[in-house]
C-alpha positions in Angstrom: 253.9 110.3 194.9 255.3 112.8 192.5 255.3 112.1 188.7 256.9 113.7 185.8 254.6 115.5 183.4 254.5 114.5 179.7 256.9 116.1 177.3 255.3 118.6 174.9 251.5 118.9 174.7 250.8 115.3 175.7 247.5 113.5 175.7 244.9 114.3 178.3 241.8 112.1 178.6 240.7 109.4 176.3 241.4 109.0 172.6 238.3 109.9 170.6 236.6 107.7 168.0 238.5 104.5 169.0 237.4 101.4 170.9 239.1 98.2 171.9 237.7 94.6 171.9 239.1 91.4 173.3 239.6 88.7 170.7 238.3 85.5 172.2 240.6 83.3 170.1 243.9 85.0 170.9 242.8 86.6 174.2 244.5 89.9 173.1 243.0 93.3 172.7 242.4 94.8 169.2 242.0 98.6 168.7 239.4 99.7 166.1 238.4 103.0 164.6 234.7 103.6 165.4 234.0 105.8 162.3 235.4 103.5 159.6 235.3 100.2 161.6 238.8 99.3 160.6 241.2 97.4 162.8 244.1 99.6 163.8 246.4 97.6 166.1 246.7 94.5 168.2 248.4 94.1 171.5 251.4 91.8 171.5 251.7 91.2 175.2 249.6 88.6 177.0 248.2 89.4 180.4 245.0 90.4 182.2 245.7 94.1 182.2 247.3 94.4 178.8 244.9 97.0 177.3 245.4 100.1 175.3 245.7 103.2 177.4 243.1 105.9 177.0 240.9 103.8 174.6 237.3 103.0 175.4 236.7 99.2 176.2 233.7 97.6 174.7 
């Protein structure tokens, strides 16, 4: 199946220095910065496959 390439430079591979964890209370994924340990973002959609793309799962 043919796909359209990303516009501009685009991202290739995983995003460095970031990880995602599943919050057991809300059952959503949270993206964190591995260098500083800060929370960056939360997913807003529920679902089994609602993870951040290109971010390492822990």
